[in-house]
C-alpha positions, -999 to +999 in steps of 0.1 A: +288-089+126+295-059+101+274-030+096+264-045+061+255-078+078+232-059+104+213-040+076+209-073+057+194-090+089+171-059+095+159-064+059+152-102+063+136-095+095+114-069+081+102-090+052+097-121+075+075-097+096+055-084+067+050-120+053+041-133+084+014-106+090+001-110+054-002-147+060-023-141+092-046-117+078-081-130+068-088-136+030-118-111+030-094-085+044-070-089+018-092-089-008-109-058+006-074-040+009-068-051-028-099-036-041-091-004-021-055-002-034-072-007-068-098+021-065-075+045-051-050+038-079-078+044-105-085+080-087-050+091-080-018+093-098+005+093-066-009+079-032+003+066+002-014+040+022-032+065+041-057+069+013-061+030+015-065+028+050-090+057+048-110+040+020-110+008+039-124+026+070-151+042+049-160+007+035-163-003+073-138-029+066-128-045+101-093-037+108-066-059+103-050-072+136-015-064+124-012-033+099+021-045+085-002-071+065-010-039+039+029-043+029+020-080+015-011-065-004+010-035-017+037-059-029+013-079-049-001-050-067+035-039-076+043-073-086+010-075-109+022-040-124-009-020-108+016+004-090+051+010-083+070+026-053+083+060-061+112+060-033+096+093-022+086+093+016+058+114+033+049+116+068+014+097+074-015+122+083-034+097+100-033+100+139-029+064+142+002+068+118+019+090+142+036+108+115+059+080+105+073+082+069+053+061+045+062+053+009+043+069-018+031+049-049+026+057-084-004+044-102-005+027-132-043+023-134-048+060-133-064+078-161-066+117-156-102+125-167-090+161-178-070+142-207-098+119-217-118+126-251-152+112-260-134+088-285-114+073-256-143+073-231 
């Protein structure tokens, strides 16, 4: 196998693991995760999954068995045009994240309250 073949295989294995984790997650958890993504996206122009996990914890949503399931929910939000990946990575600030690199997402739902006028509400 070439290096390019190895890279492609890595992508395929990653995507399969995300899909498997997403399918295994309870529908109630997926709905709560999607609601949390939307809520964070309405209030922040840019965010990482740290904010989503923090909100899920605040809502007392039982943790999903396989955390990679969040990637499936994020992909759905991207596909629906609610958020987009920026390509920027930041270190997670959550202790359980072990300072791993996480994607920064740009919200397409965010409305800056400082830019609102009485006419637009």
